[in-house]
ZADO-1210 file (C-alpha; in nm, 4 decimals, padded with zeros to 6 digits):
<atoms>
<atom x="-01.5335" y="08.7131" z="-05.4300" code="UNK" pos="1"/>
<atom x="-01.8079" y="08.6354" z="-05.2525" code="UNK" pos="2"/>
<atom x="-01.9787" y="08.4235" z="-05.4683" code="UNK" pos="3"/>
<atom x="-01.6636" y="08.2724" z="-05.5301" code="UNK" pos="4"/>
<atom x="-01.6038" y="08.1810" z="-05.1394" code="UNK" pos="5"/>
<atom x="-01.9885" y="08.1178" z="-05.1048" code="UNK" pos="6"/>
<atom x="-01.9855" y="07.8366" z="-05.3981" code="UNK" pos="7"/>
<atom x="-01.6480" y="07.6951" z="-05.2135" code="UNK" pos="8"/>
<atom x="-01.8054" y="07.6886" z="-04.9235" code="UNK" pos="9"/>
<atom x="-02.1185" y="07.4674" z="-05.0609" code="UNK" pos="10"/>
<atom x="-01.9375" y="07.2616" z="-05.1999" code="UNK" pos="11"/>
<atom x="-01.7216" y="07.1340" z="-04.9274" code="UNK" pos="12"/>
<atom x="-02.0189" y="07.0808" z="-04.6934" code="UNK" pos="13"/>
<atom x="-02.1759" y="06.8752" z="-04.9924" code="UNK" pos="14"/>
<atom x="-01.8710" y="06.6492" z="-05.0681" code="UNK" pos="15"/>
<atom x="-01.8626" y="06.6119" z="-04.6526" code="UNK" pos="16"/>
<atom x="-02.2317" y="06.5308" z="-04.6663" code="UNK" pos="17"/>
<atom x="-02.1916" y="06.3139" z="-04.9201" code="UNK" pos="18"/>
<atom x="-01.8822" y="06.1041" z="-04.7411" code="UNK" pos="19"/>
<atom x="-02.0827" y="06.1175" z="-04.4283" code="UNK" pos="20"/>
<atom x="-02.4007" y="05.9487" z="-04.5888" code="UNK" pos="21"/>
<atom x="-02.2283" y="05.7029" z="-04.8198" code="UNK" pos="22"/>
<atom x="-02.0462" y="05.5145" z="-04.5425" code="UNK" pos="23"/>
<atom x="-01.7147" y="05.7606" z="-04.4058" code="UNK" pos="24"/>
<atom x="-01.7595" y="05.7489" z="-04.0748" code="UNK" pos="25"/>
<atom x="-01.8228" y="05.3390" z="-03.9627" code="UNK" pos="26"/>
<atom x="-01.5269" y="05.2973" z="-04.2471" code="UNK" pos="27"/>
<atom x="-01.2672" y="05.5358" z="-04.0832" code="UNK" pos="28"/>
<atom x="-01.3732" y="05.3652" z="-03.7904" code="UNK" pos="29"/>
<atom x="-01.2754" y="05.0018" z="-03.9556" code="UNK" pos="30"/>
<atom x="-00.9735" y="05.1182" z="-04.1032" code="UNK" pos="31"/>
<atom x="-00.8290" y="05.2874" z="-03.7497" code="UNK" pos="32"/>
<atom x="-00.9313" y="04.9026" z="-03.5849" code="UNK" pos="33"/>
<atom x="-00.7886" y="04.7233" z="-03.8654" code="UNK" pos="34"/>
<atom x="-00.4603" y="04.9439" z="-03.8666" code="UNK" pos="35"/>
<atom x="-00.4536" y="04.9534" z="-03.4828" code="UNK" pos="36"/>
<atom x="-00.4875" y="04.5712" z="-03.4785" code="UNK" pos="37"/>
<atom x="-00.1979" y="04.5117" z="-03.7772" code="UNK" pos="38"/>
<atom x="00.0195" y="04.7585" z="-03.5351" code="UNK" pos="39"/>
<atom x="00.0181" y="04.4775" z="-03.2616" code="UNK" pos="40"/>
<atom x="00.1133" y="04.2346" z="-03.4715" code="UNK" pos="41"/>
<atom x="-00.1914" y="04.0856" z="-03.5814" code="UNK" pos="42"/>
<atom x="-00.2349" y="03.9307" z="-03.9621" code="UNK" pos="43"/>
<atom x="-00.4787" y="04.1364" z="-04.1307" code="UNK" pos="44"/>
<atom x="-00.4712" y="03.9775" z="-04.4419" code="UNK" pos="45"/>
<atom x="-00.8639" y="03.8689" z="-04.4725" code="UNK" pos="46"/>
<atom x="-00.9679" y="04.2270" z="-04.2990" code="UNK" pos="47"/>
<atom x="-00.9548" y="04.3220" z="-04.6818" code="UNK" pos="48"/>
<atom x="-01.2172" y="04.0507" z="-04.8275" code="UNK" pos="49"/>
<atom x="-01.5143" y="04.1906" z="-04.5593" code="UNK" pos="50"/>
<atom x="-01.7884" y="04.2999" z="-04.8462" code="UNK" pos="51"/>
<atom x="-01.8942" y="04.4979" z="-04.6265" code="UNK" pos="52"/>
<atom x="-01.6073" y="04.7126" z="-04.6053" code="UNK" pos="53"/>
<atom x="-01.4426" y="04.6917" z="-04.9281" code="UNK" pos="54"/>
<atom x="-01.1815" y="05.0373" z="-04.9767" code="UNK" pos="55"/>
<atom x="-01.4115" y="05.3090" z="-05.2104" code="UNK" pos="56"/>
<atom x="-01.2100" y="05.5326" z="-05.3602" code="UNK" pos="57"/>
<atom x="-01.4673" y="05.8078" z="-05.2982" code="UNK" pos="58"/>
<atom x="-01.4381" y="05.7996" z="-04.9287" code="UNK" pos="59"/>
<atom x="-01.1035" y="05.9336" z="-04.8611" code="UNK" pos="60"/>
<atom x="-01.1042" y="06.2077" z="-05.1566" code="UNK" pos="61"/>
<atom x="-01.4456" y="06.3371" z="-05.0557" code="UNK" pos="62"/>
<atom x="-01.3210" y="06.3569" z="-04.7055" code="UNK" pos="63"/>
<atom x="-00.9882" y="06.5342" z="-04.8179" code="UNK" pos="64"/>
<atom x="-01.1178" y="06.7793" z="-05.0999" code="UNK" pos="65"/>
<atom x="-01.4349" y="06.8572" z="-04.8614" code="UNK" pos="66"/>
<atom x="-01.2326" y="06.8964" z="-04.5894" code="UNK" pos="67"/>
<atom x="-01.0020" y="07.1247" z="-04.7620" code="UNK" pos="68"/>
<atom x="-01.2964" y="07.3060" z="-04.9732" code="UNK" pos="69"/>
<atom x="-01.4459" y="07.3856" z="-04.6384" code="UNK" pos="70"/>
<atom x="-01.1407" y="07.5747" z="-04.4840" code="UNK" pos="71"/>
<atom x="-01.0719" y="07.7477" z="-04.8062" code="UNK" pos="72"/>
<atom x="-01.3926" y="07.8868" z="-04.7727" code="UNK" pos="73"/>
<atom x="-01.3956" y="08.0113" z="-04.3886" code="UNK" pos="74"/>
<atom x="-01.0447" y="08.1321" z="-04.4481" code="UNK" pos="75"/>
<atom x="-01.1249" y="08.3685" z="-04.7203" code="UNK" pos="76"/>
<atom x="-01.4393" y="08.4606" z="-04.5389" code="UNK" pos="77"/>
<atom x="-01.2563" y="08.5641" z="-04.2409" code="UNK" pos="78"/>
<atom x="-01.0011" y="08.7061" z="-04.3902" code="UNK" pos="79"/>
<atom x="-01.2816" y="08.9703" z="-04.5779" code="UNK" pos="80"/>
<atom x="-01.4365" y="09.0633" z="-04.2760" code="UNK" pos="81"/>
<atom x="-01.0819" y="09.1452" z="-04.1336" code="UNK" pos="82"/>
<atom x="-01.0464" y="09.3550" z="-04.4470" code="UNK" pos="83"/>
<atom x="-01.3976" y="09.5126" z="-04.4202" code="UNK" pos="84"/>
<atom x="-01.3462" y="09.5909" z="-04.0775" code="UNK" pos="85"/>
<atom x="-01.0078" y="09.7520" z="-04.1349" code="UNK" pos="86"/>
<atom x="-01.1619" y="09.9557" z="-04.4516" code="UNK" pos="87"/>
<atom x="-01.4567" y="10.1071" z="-04.1839" code="UNK" pos="88"/>
<atom x="-01.1924" y="10.2133" z="-03.9926" code="UNK" pos="89"/>
<atom x="-00.9664" y="10.4015" z="-04.1611" code="UNK" pos="90"/>
<atom x="-01.2607" y="10.5424" z="-04.3510" code="UNK" pos="91"/>
</atoms>
């Protein structure tokens, strides 16, 4: 069980690093700015023609799956710590 949770933590961290290094934060900021502008009634039809901010399918996939894997690994580790401390208290 421990090696699986460690592998989950490493995989989640690796996916988040990939997301960060391939342009995740600027892409997210651009997306928020475009959608905030669209909410104000501006025409955003040309926003997606920008070559530097072309939608990349792996960015949301890496962010979502990396976050889920990291949270799942942390949850398993916390559960394991509580279980171990409970077992040591009750003998």
